[in-house]
TORKOL-4160 file (C-alpha; in steps of 0.2 Angstrom, whole numbers, padded with zeros to 4 digits, m for minus):
324
<pt num="1" X="m0190" Y="m0646" Z="m0260"/>
<pt num="2" X="m0183" Y="m0657" Z="m0247"/>
<pt num="3" X="m0190" Y="m0675" Z="m0246"/>
<pt num="4" X="m0194" Y="m0678" Z="m0230"/>
<pt num="5" X="m0188" Y="m0694" Z="m0219"/>
<pt num="6" X="m0201" Y="m0702" Z="m0207"/>
<pt num="7" X="m0195" Y="m0698" Z="m0190"/>
<pt num="8" X="m0196" Y="m0711" Z="m0176"/>
<pt num="9" X="m0207" Y="m0707" Z="m0163"/>
<pt num="10" X="m0204" Y="m0710" Z="m0143"/>
<pt num="11" X="m0213" Y="m0725" Z="m0141"/>
<pt num="12" X="m0204" Y="m0732" Z="m0154"/>
<pt num="13" X="m0187" Y="m0726" Z="m0149"/>
<pt num="14" X="m0192" Y="m0735" Z="m0131"/>
<pt num="15" X="m0196" Y="m0751" Z="m0139"/>
<pt num="16" X="m0180" Y="m0750" Z="m0148"/>
<pt num="17" X="m0171" Y="m0750" Z="m0131"/>
<pt num="18" X="m0181" Y="m0764" Z="m0122"/>
<pt num="19" X="m0167" Y="m0776" Z="m0126"/>
<pt num="20" X="m0156" Y="m0769" Z="m0115"/>
<pt num="21" X="m0163" Y="m0774" Z="m0101"/>
<pt num="22" X="m0172" Y="m0791" Z="m0107"/>
<pt num="23" X="m0159" Y="m0797" Z="m0120"/>
<pt num="24" X="m0160" Y="m0809" Z="m0131"/>
<pt num="25" X="m0145" Y="m0819" Z="m0124"/>
<pt num="26" X="m0129" Y="m0811" Z="m0117"/>
<pt num="27" X="m0127" Y="m0792" Z="m0117"/>
<pt num="28" X="m0111" Y="m0788" Z="m0125"/>
<pt num="29" X="m0104" Y="m0771" Z="m0125"/>
<pt num="30" X="m0087" Y="m0764" Z="m0135"/>
<pt num="31" X="m0078" Y="m0747" Z="m0132"/>
<pt num="32" X="m0071" Y="m0737" Z="m0147"/>
<pt num="33" X="m0060" Y="m0721" Z="m0144"/>
<pt num="34" X="m0062" Y="m0708" Z="m0158"/>
<pt num="35" X="m0045" Y="m0698" Z="m0158"/>
<pt num="36" X="m0040" Y="m0682" Z="m0167"/>
<pt num="37" X="m0042" Y="m0683" Z="m0184"/>
<pt num="38" X="m0057" Y="m0694" Z="m0184"/>
<pt num="39" X="m0047" Y="m0711" Z="m0182"/>
<pt num="40" X="m0056" Y="m0723" Z="m0171"/>
<pt num="41" X="m0047" Y="m0737" Z="m0161"/>
<pt num="42" X="m0054" Y="m0753" Z="m0150"/>
<pt num="43" X="m0053" Y="m0752" Z="m0133"/>
<pt num="44" X="m0046" Y="m0769" Z="m0126"/>
<pt num="45" X="m0055" Y="m0769" Z="m0108"/>
<pt num="46" X="m0051" Y="m0785" Z="m0097"/>
<pt num="47" X="m0069" Y="m0796" Z="m0099"/>
<pt num="48" X="m0071" Y="m0796" Z="m0081"/>
<pt num="49" X="m0072" Y="m0778" Z="m0078"/>
<pt num="50" X="m0086" Y="m0777" Z="m0093"/>
<pt num="51" X="m0101" Y="m0780" Z="m0083"/>
<pt num="52" X="m0100" Y="m0764" Z="m0072"/>
<pt num="53" X="m0099" Y="m0754" Z="m0089"/>
<pt num="54" X="m0112" Y="m0761" Z="m0096"/>
<pt num="55" X="m0124" Y="m0759" Z="m0080"/>
<pt num="56" X="m0119" Y="m0739" Z="m0080"/>
<pt num="57" X="m0125" Y="m0737" Z="m0097"/>
<pt num="58" X="m0141" Y="m0747" Z="m0097"/>
<pt num="59" X="m0145" Y="m0736" Z="m0081"/>
<pt num="60" X="m0140" Y="m0720" Z="m0090"/>
<pt num="61" X="m0150" Y="m0724" Z="m0106"/>
<pt num="62" X="m0166" Y="m0728" Z="m0093"/>
<pt num="63" X="m0163" Y="m0713" Z="m0086"/>
<pt num="64" X="m0160" Y="m0701" Z="m0100"/>
<pt num="65" X="m0172" Y="m0707" Z="m0113"/>
<pt num="66" X="m0185" Y="m0723" Z="m0108"/>
<pt num="67" X="m0190" Y="m0715" Z="m0090"/>
<pt num="68" X="m0192" Y="m0696" Z="m0100"/>
<pt num="69" X="m0210" Y="m0694" Z="m0101"/>
<pt num="70" X="m0218" Y="m0682" Z="m0111"/>
<pt num="71" X="m0204" Y="m0682" Z="m0123"/>
<pt num="72" X="m0206" Y="m0682" Z="m0143"/>
<pt num="73" X="m0193" Y="m0687" Z="m0156"/>
<pt num="74" X="m0193" Y="m0672" Z="m0170"/>
<pt num="75" X="m0182" Y="m0669" Z="m0184"/>
<pt num="76" X="m0167" Y="m0659" Z="m0180"/>
<pt num="77" X="m0170" Y="m0648" Z="m0195"/>
<pt num="78" X="m0186" Y="m0640" Z="m0185"/>
<pt num="79" X="m0176" Y="m0639" Z="m0168"/>
<pt num="80" X="m0182" Y="m0625" Z="m0158"/>
<pt num="81" X="m0180" Y="m0621" Z="m0139"/>
<pt num="82" X="m0192" Y="m0634" Z="m0132"/>
<pt num="83" X="m0183" Y="m0645" Z="m0118"/>
<pt num="84" X="m0195" Y="m0661" Z="m0120"/>
<pt num="85" X="m0189" Y="m0668" Z="m0137"/>
<pt num="86" X="m0175" Y="m0677" Z="m0146"/>
<pt num="87" X="m0170" Y="m0674" Z="m0161"/>
<pt num="88" X="m0169" Y="m0686" Z="m0176"/>
<pt num="89" X="m0154" Y="m0681" Z="m0186"/>
<pt num="90" X="m0160" Y="m0676" Z="m0204"/>
<pt num="91" X="m0147" Y="m0665" Z="m0209"/>
<pt num="92" X="m0128" Y="m0668" Z="m0219"/>
<pt num="93" X="m0119" Y="m0679" Z="m0205"/>
<pt num="94" X="m0104" Y="m0670" Z="m0199"/>
<pt num="95" X="m0087" Y="m0678" Z="m0198"/>
<pt num="96" X="m0086" Y="m0682" Z="m0178"/>
<pt num="97" X="m0103" Y="m0693" Z="m0179"/>
<pt num="98" X="m0097" Y="m0704" Z="m0196"/>
<pt num="99" X="m0089" Y="m0713" Z="m0183"/>
<pt num="100" X="m0105" Y="m0722" Z="m0182"/>
<pt num="101" X="m0103" Y="m0729" Z="m0198"/>
<pt num="102" X="m0084" Y="m0733" Z="m0195"/>
<pt num="103" X="m0088" Y="m0744" Z="m0181"/>
<pt num="104" X="m0103" Y="m0753" Z="m0189"/>
<pt num="105" X="m0095" Y="m0755" Z="m0206"/>
<pt num="106" X="m0077" Y="m0761" Z="m0201"/>
<pt num="107" X="m0075" Y="m0777" Z="m0192"/>
<pt num="108" X="m0055" Y="m0775" Z="m0192"/>
<pt num="109" X="m0053" Y="m0760" Z="m0181"/>
<pt num="110" X="m0036" Y="m0760" Z="m0172"/>
<pt num="111" X="m0033" Y="m0758" Z="m0154"/>
<pt num="112" X="m0031" Y="m0742" Z="m0145"/>
<pt num="113" X="m0012" Y="m0745" Z="m0140"/>
<pt num="114" X="m0009" Y="m0739" Z="m0122"/>
<pt num="115" X="0009" Y="m0741" Z="m0124"/>
<pt num="116" X="0012" Y="m0727" Z="m0138"/>
<pt num="117" X="m0006" Y="m0717" Z="m0139"/>
<pt num="118" X="m0010" Y="m0705" Z="m0126"/>
<pt num="119" X="m0027" Y="m0705" Z="m0117"/>
<pt num="120" X="m0027" Y="m0686" Z="m0120"/>
<pt num="121" X="m0028" Y="m0689" Z="m0139"/>
<pt num="122" X="m0047" Y="m0697" Z="m0135"/>
<pt num="123" X="m0060" Y="m0683" Z="m0140"/>
<pt num="124" X="m0076" Y="m0695" Z="m0138"/>
<pt num="125" X="m0081" Y="m0714" Z="m0136"/>
<pt num="126" X="m0092" Y="m0725" Z="m0145"/>
<pt num="127" X="m0100" Y="m0735" Z="m0135"/>
<pt num="128" X="m0110" Y="m0753" Z="m0143"/>
<pt num="129" X="m0122" Y="m0762" Z="m0134"/>
<pt num="130" X="m0128" Y="m0779" Z="m0143"/>
<pt num="131" X="m0135" Y="m0795" Z="m0139"/>
<pt num="132" X="m0140" Y="m0809" Z="m0152"/>
<pt num="133" X="m0153" Y="m0798" Z="m0162"/>
<pt num="134" X="m0151" Y="m0780" Z="m0158"/>
<pt num="135" X="m0137" Y="m0766" Z="m0157"/>
<pt num="136" X="m0137" Y="m0749" Z="m0151"/>
<pt num="137" X="m0120" Y="m0736" Z="m0153"/>
<pt num="138" X="m0118" Y="m0724" Z="m0140"/>
<pt num="139" X="m0108" Y="m0707" Z="m0145"/>
<pt num="140" X="m0102" Y="m0700" Z="m0128"/>
<pt num="141" X="m0091" Y="m0684" Z="m0130"/>
<pt num="142" X="m0078" Y="m0684" Z="m0116"/>
<pt num="143" X="m0076" Y="m0668" Z="m0106"/>
<pt num="144" X="m0059" Y="m0663" Z="m0098"/>
<pt num="145" X="m0062" Y="m0670" Z="m0083"/>
<pt num="146" X="m0063" Y="m0688" Z="m0089"/>
<pt num="147" X="m0044" Y="m0687" Z="m0095"/>
<pt num="148" X="m0037" Y="m0687" Z="m0077"/>
<pt num="149" X="m0018" Y="m0681" Z="m0077"/>
<pt num="150" X="m0018" Y="m0669" Z="m0090"/>
<pt num="151" X="m0011" Y="m0655" Z="m0081"/>
<pt num="152" X="m0004" Y="m0651" Z="m0063"/>
<pt num="153" X="0002" Y="m0667" Z="m0052"/>
<pt num="154" X="m0006" Y="m0682" Z="m0045"/>
<pt num="155" X="m0003" Y="m0690" Z="m0029"/>
<pt num="156" X="m0007" Y="m0708" Z="m0026"/>
<pt num="157" X="m0005" Y="m0721" Z="m0013"/>
<pt num="158" X="0012" Y="m0731" Z="m0011"/>
<pt num="159" X="0013" Y="m0739" Z="0004"/>
<pt num="160" X="0009" Y="m0729" Z="0019"/>
<pt num="161" X="0016" Y="m0713" Z="0008"/>
<pt num="162" X="0010" Y="m0703" Z="m0004"/>
<pt num="163" X="0020" Y="m0704" Z="m0022"/>
<pt num="164" X="0019" Y="m0694" Z="m0039"/>
<pt num="165" X="0007" Y="m0703" Z="m0051"/>
<pt num="166" X="0014" Y="m0698" Z="m0069"/>
<pt num="167" X="0003" Y="m0709" Z="m0081"/>
<pt num="168" X="m0016" Y="m0702" Z="m0087"/>
<pt num="169" X="m0030" Y="m0710" Z="m0082"/>
<pt num="170" X="m0048" Y="m0713" Z="m0093"/>
<pt num="171" X="m0063" Y="m0710" Z="m0083"/>
<pt num="172" X="m0080" Y="m0719" Z="m0090"/>
<pt num="173" X="m0095" Y="m0709" Z="m0085"/>
<pt num="174" X="m0115" Y="m0713" Z="m0090"/>
<pt num="175" X="m0117" Y="m0696" Z="m0099"/>
<pt num="176" X="m0119" Y="m0697" Z="m0118"/>
<pt num="177" X="m0125" Y="m0686" Z="m0130"/>
<pt num="178" X="m0129" Y="m0695" Z="m0145"/>
<pt num="179" X="m0137" Y="m0713" Z="m0149"/>
<pt num="180" X="m0138" Y="m0724" Z="m0165"/>
<pt num="181" X="m0152" Y="m0736" Z="m0168"/>
<pt num="182" X="m0155" Y="m0744" Z="m0185"/>
<pt num="183" X="m0145" Y="m0731" Z="m0193"/>
<pt num="184" X="m0156" Y="m0717" Z="m0185"/>
<pt num="185" X="m0147" Y="m0704" Z="m0176"/>
<pt num="186" X="m0154" Y="m0697" Z="m0161"/>
<pt num="187" X="m0148" Y="m0683" Z="m0152"/>
<pt num="188" X="m0152" Y="m0684" Z="m0134"/>
<pt num="189" X="m0142" Y="m0667" Z="m0128"/>
<pt num="190" X="m0145" Y="m0652" Z="m0141"/>
<pt num="191" X="m0135" Y="m0641" Z="m0133"/>
<pt num="192" X="m0119" Y="m0650" Z="m0134"/>
<pt num="193" X="m0121" Y="m0652" Z="m0153"/>
<pt num="194" X="m0121" Y="m0634" Z="m0154"/>
<pt num="195" X="m0104" Y="m0634" Z="m0146"/>
<pt num="196" X="m0096" Y="m0648" Z="m0156"/>
<pt num="197" X="m0099" Y="m0663" Z="m0168"/>
<pt num="198" X="m0095" Y="m0649" Z="m0182"/>
<pt num="199" X="m0112" Y="m0647" Z="m0182"/>
<pt num="200" X="m0111" Y="m0626" Z="m0182"/>
<pt num="201" X="m0105" Y="m0627" Z="m0201"/>
<pt num="202" X="m0119" Y="m0639" Z="m0206"/>
<pt num="203" X="m0131" Y="m0628" Z="m0198"/>
<pt num="204" X="m0122" Y="m0612" Z="m0206"/>
<pt num="205" X="m0126" Y="m0621" Z="m0223"/>
<pt num="206" X="m0143" Y="m0626" Z="m0220"/>
<pt num="207" X="m0149" Y="m0609" Z="m0214"/>
<pt num="208" X="m0139" Y="m0602" Z="m0231"/>
<pt num="209" X="m0154" Y="m0611" Z="m0240"/>
<pt num="210" X="m0167" Y="m0604" Z="m0228"/>
<pt num="211" X="m0161" Y="m0585" Z="m0231"/>
<pt num="212" X="m0160" Y="m0590" Z="m0248"/>
<pt num="213" X="m0180" Y="m0595" Z="m0247"/>
<pt num="214" X="m0183" Y="m0579" Z="m0239"/>
<pt num="215" X="m0174" Y="m0569" Z="m0251"/>
<pt num="216" X="m0183" Y="m0576" Z="m0265"/>
<pt num="217" X="m0200" Y="m0571" Z="m0257"/>
<pt num="218" X="m0193" Y="m0554" Z="m0259"/>
<pt num="219" X="m0204" Y="m0549" Z="m0243"/>
<pt num="220" X="m0188" Y="m0543" Z="m0232"/>
<pt num="221" X="m0182" Y="m0524" Z="m0240"/>
<pt num="222" X="m0165" Y="m0525" Z="m0228"/>
<pt num="223" X="m0161" Y="m0544" Z="m0231"/>
<pt num="224" X="m0142" Y="m0540" Z="m0226"/>
<pt num="225" X="m0148" Y="m0540" Z="m0208"/>
<pt num="226" X="m0153" Y="m0558" Z="m0207"/>
<pt num="227" X="m0136" Y="m0562" Z="m0217"/>
<pt num="228" X="m0127" Y="m0555" Z="m0203"/>
<pt num="229" X="m0135" Y="m0567" Z="m0191"/>
<pt num="230" X="m0132" Y="m0584" Z="m0200"/>
<pt num="231" X="m0115" Y="m0585" Z="m0190"/>
<pt num="232" X="m0127" Y="m0586" Z="m0173"/>
<pt num="233" X="m0131" Y="m0603" Z="m0173"/>
<pt num="234" X="m0146" Y="m0602" Z="m0161"/>
<pt num="235" X="m0153" Y="m0589" Z="m0175"/>
<pt num="236" X="m0146" Y="m0601" Z="m0189"/>
<pt num="237" X="m0156" Y="m0616" Z="m0183"/>
<pt num="238" X="m0173" Y="m0605" Z="m0183"/>
<pt num="239" X="m0168" Y="m0602" Z="m0202"/>
<pt num="240" X="m0163" Y="m0619" Z="m0204"/>
<pt num="241" X="m0182" Y="m0623" Z="m0199"/>
<pt num="242" X="m0189" Y="m0611" Z="m0211"/>
<pt num="243" X="m0181" Y="m0620" Z="m0225"/>
<pt num="244" X="m0187" Y="m0636" Z="m0219"/>
<pt num="245" X="m0204" Y="m0634" Z="m0212"/>
<pt num="246" X="m0209" Y="m0617" Z="m0215"/>
<pt num="247" X="m0230" Y="m0620" Z="m0214"/>
<pt num="248" X="m0232" Y="m0602" Z="m0221"/>
<pt num="249" X="m0219" Y="m0604" Z="m0236"/>
<pt num="250" X="m0226" Y="m0623" Z="m0238"/>
<pt num="251" X="m0244" Y="m0617" Z="m0240"/>
<pt num="252" X="m0239" Y="m0604" Z="m0252"/>
<pt num="253" X="m0246" Y="m0587" Z="m0240"/>
<pt num="254" X="m0244" Y="m0572" Z="m0252"/>
<pt num="255" X="m0232" Y="m0558" Z="m0244"/>
<pt num="256" X="m0248" Y="m0545" Z="m0244"/>
<pt num="257" X="m0256" Y="m0559" Z="m0232"/>
<pt num="258" X="m0241" Y="m0561" Z="m0223"/>
<pt num="259" X="m0240" Y="m0543" Z="m0220"/>
<pt num="260" X="m0258" Y="m0540" Z="m0216"/>
<pt num="261" X="m0258" Y="m0553" Z="m0203"/>
<pt num="262" X="m0241" Y="m0544" Z="m0195"/>
<pt num="263" X="m0252" Y="m0528" Z="m0194"/>
<pt num="264" X="m0267" Y="m0535" Z="m0186"/>
<pt num="265" X="m0261" Y="m0546" Z="m0174"/>
<pt num="266" X="m0259" Y="m0540" Z="m0155"/>
<pt num="267" X="m0243" Y="m0548" Z="m0153"/>
<pt num="268" X="m0235" Y="m0542" Z="m0168"/>
<pt num="269" X="m0244" Y="m0525" Z="m0174"/>
<pt num="270" X="m0233" Y="m0508" Z="m0170"/>
<pt num="271" X="m0217" Y="m0519" Z="m0167"/>
<pt num="272" X="m0211" Y="m0521" Z="m0184"/>
<pt num="273" X="m0208" Y="m0508" Z="m0197"/>
<pt num="274" X="m0212" Y="m0510" Z="m0216"/>
<pt num="275" X="m0205" Y="m0502" Z="m0233"/>
<pt num="276" X="m0213" Y="m0486" Z="m0238"/>
<pt num="277" X="m0222" Y="m0493" Z="m0251"/>
<pt num="278" X="m0229" Y="m0506" Z="m0237"/>
<pt num="279" X="m0224" Y="m0521" Z="m0248"/>
<pt num="280" X="m0210" Y="m0528" Z="m0237"/>
<pt num="281" X="m0202" Y="m0531" Z="m0220"/>
<pt num="282" X="m0190" Y="m0516" Z="m0212"/>
<pt num="283" X="m0180" Y="m0529" Z="m0200"/>
<pt num="284" X="m0170" Y="m0514" Z="m0188"/>
<pt num="285" X="m0171" Y="m0523" Z="m0173"/>
<pt num="286" X="m0168" Y="m0537" Z="m0163"/>
<pt num="287" X="m0187" Y="m0539" Z="m0160"/>
<pt num="288" X="m0193" Y="m0537" Z="m0176"/>
<pt num="289" X="m0181" Y="m0550" Z="m0184"/>
<pt num="290" X="m0187" Y="m0563" Z="m0171"/>
<pt num="291" X="m0205" Y="m0558" Z="m0174"/>
<pt num="292" X="m0204" Y="m0561" Z="m0193"/>
<pt num="293" X="m0195" Y="m0578" Z="m0191"/>
<pt num="294" X="m0209" Y="m0583" Z="m0179"/>
<pt num="295" X="m0222" Y="m0577" Z="m0193"/>
<pt num="296" X="m0214" Y="m0588" Z="m0206"/>
<pt num="297" X="m0214" Y="m0603" Z="m0193"/>
<pt num="298" X="m0231" Y="m0599" Z="m0188"/>
<pt num="299" X="m0229" Y="m0598" Z="m0170"/>
<pt num="300" X="m0245" Y="m0586" Z="m0168"/>
<pt num="301" X="m0261" Y="m0596" Z="m0166"/>
<pt num="302" X="m0278" Y="m0590" Z="m0162"/>
<pt num="303" X="m0292" Y="m0601" Z="m0154"/>
<pt num="304" X="m0307" Y="m0604" Z="m0163"/>
<pt num="305" X="m0316" Y="m0608" Z="m0147"/>
<pt num="306" X="m0311" Y="m0593" Z="m0138"/>
<pt num="307" X="m0304" Y="m0582" Z="m0150"/>
<pt num="308" X="m0289" Y="m0580" Z="m0139"/>
<pt num="309" X="m0272" Y="m0576" Z="m0146"/>
<pt num="310" X="m0256" Y="m0588" Z="m0142"/>
<pt num="311" X="m0238" Y="m0592" Z="m0145"/>
<pt num="312" X="m0233" Y="m0610" Z="m0148"/>
<pt num="313" X="m0217" Y="m0617" Z="m0154"/>
<pt num="314" X="m0226" Y="m0635" Z="m0153"/>
<pt num="315" X="m0238" Y="m0639" Z="m0169"/>
<pt num="316" X="m0242" Y="m0656" Z="m0171"/>
<pt num="317" X="m0252" Y="m0659" Z="m0185"/>
<pt num="318" X="m0270" Y="m0667" Z="m0185"/>
<pt num="319" X="m0279" Y="m0675" Z="m0198"/>
<pt num="320" X="m0298" Y="m0672" Z="m0198"/>
<pt num="321" X="m0308" Y="m0687" Z="m0198"/>
<pt num="322" X="m0327" Y="m0689" Z="m0197"/>
<pt num="323" X="m0335" Y="m0697" Z="m0184"/>
<pt num="324" X="m0346" Y="m0712" Z="m0191"/>
């Protein structure tokens, strides 16, 4: 049984970011370089060059988070294909994101040495914004175009001619993927973490728990067809959601009722096969596997008002209250 951590909502997320536009005192910024091997160094930047960088990230946070209307914050373990969500990290933390802890817990981080170290060894930046009372940290994965001079030749102006420029440049843009607020880690760009951050290994371990849950139900006759898909991060996320938040499993719905439901629902019937005795699913097509996962996640709904059938990813719980 997973102990559920309270997830902040979008209103709380926005409120926690208010200080960047209305700071208590002066808004400060510190940038850290995350190097290969998960080492962290502080970037020593001239004070007079910091204000435009502050403005860059204030604008980016405003555009990417605060001005996103209709967005919600959900646990990462329940992530699906919706595009109007931010996800709070509630899984095992991968090594890359432990850089947040290194920055917040270590006040003696040494400077990045521009004479002996190379920009090409920087994999990401941690950007810390703080005033007298508040602090947030941003994780920004560097793309190849943000380390300029890694390949080919660059020319720059030298008097009236061009000459070869042999150094590397670090370009800082405002985009970022993750933000930490009061030890809450919020994923802004879900697709980016599926390709990095060690997320793949984490999600595969969590998906294995979902698969074990399905095995214990003994509702699938050929469980190996699901085992083969754990390495697919998109499918693994769906299994992770089952491990953490399947309403069908949480409510203890019997196998017999699940199978009866699948045989009667218009969107499912005749699209899944069953074992000879009819007590288990036989998942032998991609369609049947996807439908089975959707069944366990209770994605098929029926309107009490119209009796129409719907498929829905968003199922926010509503507590029944009486009108006094």
